[in-house]
N, C-alpha and C positions, 0 to 999 in steps of 0.2 A: 175190401169190406163195403165200401160205398156202393159198388156195383151189385152186391148181393141184396142190400136193402132196397135199392132202386127196383130190382126185378120183382120183389115181393109186394110192392105197393100197387094199388089200382091206378088205372089211367086217370080217373077222376081226381084222386088224391094228388098225383104228380102234377096234373094240369093246374089244379088249384094252388099248389105250392109255387108255381111260376106265374100265378095271377092271370091265367088264360081262361077265357070262356071257351065253350065248345066251338063256337063259330071262329074265334081267332085261331085256335089250333088247327081247325079244318082249313082255313085260308093259308096257313103256313105250309100245310102238307098237300094243298091243292086237292082236297077231298070235300065231299058234302058234309054238312054239319051232322046229319043223321048217322053217318058212318062213325063219327067220333062218339056220338051218344050211345051207339050200340056197343062200343068198346069200353065205355066208362066203368062198367062193373068188372071188367076183366083185369087180372094182374098183368103187368108188363111181360112177364115170362110166358104168358098164355097167348100172346099176340104172335101171329105168323111172322117169320123172319124178315121179308122185304119191308114190311110196314114197321116192324120193331126197330130196324136199323135206321129208319127215318125219324122215328119218335124219340129215340134215346138222346141225341144231341139237343133237341128242343126241350125235352122235359128235364134234362140235366142242367140246362142254362148255358150251353156252349155258345149260343148266339150272342150272348152278352160280351164275349171276348172281342168281338169285332166292332163294338161301338166306340168311336173315338171320344176322348175326353173323360173316360171313366177310370 
């Protein structure tokens, strides 16, 4: 169920939920900020697959699992 709701939200909404600016997300993905800004109004399910598979763990918060002491 969580995956379904994740796919129907916009990139901007998911990015803001993780407290990322466009620049911070672009840095994590090794992209230009303008590329993230172009994607902001798209839903996650509308993003092409190679990029979507990179976005999902970041926007889902999986990177937080690797931080020691939490």
